C-alpha positions, 0 to 999 in steps of 0.5 A, a space after each residue: 121316558 115313556 114306552 116308545 118315546 124317542 130319546 129326545 122327547 121329554 116324558 111330559 110331552 110324550 104323554 101329552 102326544 100319546 093321549 091327544 094324537 092318533 098313533 100313526 100321525 106320530 109315525 110310531 104306535 104307542 107301546 113301541 120300543 125305540 125309534 130310529 130314523 134313516 135317511 139314505 140320501 142325507 143321513 150319516 151312520 155317525 149321527 145319533 139316529 134317534 132324531 129325524 133331523 139327525 138320521 142314520 144313513 143305512 137301515 142295516 146300521 139301525 138294525 145292528 149298530 143302534 142296535 135294535 133289540 129282540 122282541 122290544 118292537 123297535 121301529 126304523 122310520 125311513 125318510 128317504 133311501 135309494 142304494 145306500 146300503 154297503 152290502 145287500 141284502 138287508 138281513 132282518 135277523 132280530 124278532 119283532 122289528 118294524 121297518 117303515 118307509 114314510 110316503 112323500 120322501 124326496 126320492 119317493 116314486 112320484 112323491 110316494 114310497 121311498 125307493 130301494 134298488 139293489 146294486 147286485 143280484 140279491 134281494 133288498 130284504 132277507 127275512 132270516 129264521 131269527 127275524 120272526 114277527 117283523 114288519 116291512 111297509 111303505 117301500 118301492 122295491 126292485 133289484 139290479 138288472 137281470 136279477 134272479 132274486 126276489 125283492 123280498 125273500 123269506 127264509 123260515 121267517 115266521 109271522 112276517 107282515 109285508 104290506 103297502 109296498 110296491 114291487 118293480 114299479 117303473 120309478 125303481 128301475 132295475 129288475 127283480 125276478 119275483 116281488 116276494 119269494 119264499 126260499 125255504 119252508 116254514 115261513 108260516 103265519 105270514 101276511 101279504 096285504 095291500 101291495 102292488 106288483 108290476 111286470 108289464 113292460 113300461 110299467 114295471 120290472 118284475 121278470 117272473 112272478 109276483 109272489 112265488 112260494 118256492 118252498 111250502 109249509 106256509 100254513 096260516 099265511 094270507 095273501 089278500 087285497 093285492 094288485 098284480 099288473 102284467 106279471 110275465 109268468 104267474 101272479 101268485 104261484 103256490 109251489 112245493 107244498 105251500 099248504 094252508 095258504 089263503 089267497 083272497 080278494 086280489 085283483 090280477 091283470 094278466 100279461 097274456 090270455 094264458 092258463 094259470 097266469 093269475 093263480 097256479 097251485 102245483 100238485 103238492 099244494 093242498 088245503 089252500 083257500 082261493 076265494 074272491 079273486 078277480 082276473 082279467 086280460 085287457 078288455 076281455 071282461 066277458 071271458 078270457 079264452 083260457 082259464 087264469 086259475 090252475 089247480 094241479 092237485 087232486 080234486 077236492 084237496 084245495 078250496 075255491 069259491 067266487 073267483 072271477 075270470 073277467 065278469 064270469 065266475 069260474 072254477 079252476 082248470 
C-alpha cells in the first residue's frame, strides 16, 4: 500500500491517482499516513472507518480507537458532524494528526463548513501538550449557550495550525466565550490563518474575544489574514506575556468605537509585530473617535507598522 493510501485502494490505483491528480482534489496529500473518515450524522463507530462510505461517527473514536499513531501524519476527514461526540472536548493528544472538515456537507452552514457545537461548557477541540504539530481546518465551531470556554483551546500545544475555520457563525447556534484561547503558556510556533470570527448579535455568538492569549510564551506564533466581525470586547488580545507574536494583515470590524477593541497588548507583552491590520467601525471609514489599537507595554518594546483605523494610518494608543 502506498504511503497515504486508504486501506481499500489498491497500490496501482493509488499510484495512478497520486501522479495524475492534485493532492487536495483527493482530499489528502501524498505522503500522508492513514486516512480515517467521520460522519457524525450517518456514521457508526462500529464501521471500518477507512472508507468514506463506511465512516466512523465520532472524531474521538478515530483518534483513540482507530487509532491514530504519533508522527505518522494521519488524517481524519469529516464528512458531516454536529453534536455527535459522547464527551467534550475532543482532546488532541497525539502529535502530527490532521482533522479536516470537508465543505459542502449536509450539515454545513449554508452548505459550507461542517458544524460542531458542544453540549456543555467545554471547548470543541482541546490541543493538549502531547498534541504537537497538529492541524484543524474546515469547521464552523461554537459551544453551548453561556459557555465560558473557547471553541478551540491550546494547552502547551506546540506547532498547531488552525486555518479556514469559522467561529460562532449563526448557523452553529449556542455560544463560545472566545473563538481561540491559549489557556497555558508555551503554545509557540502556532499559526492561525484565514479564519472568520463572529460576535455581532444576529451574525454570530462569540461573547468575548476572537483570539485570547490568556497565557504567553507564544514565540513564533502568527495570526494573519483573519476576519473579525463585531467581537463584544477585543478581536485579538495579547495578554500574560504573549511574547514574539506576529499579528499581520487581519481585517477587523469593531463592535463599538472603543479604544483597543481591535488589538490590545497588555503591559507584559513584548517583542510582538503588529503590521498591516485594518480596523473599522460601521461607516466611520475616515476615522474612528477612539484608537482601536492599544499597546500598554513600555514604548519601543513592540513593533507597529502600517495599521489602519478606517482609511487612516495610525500608531497605537
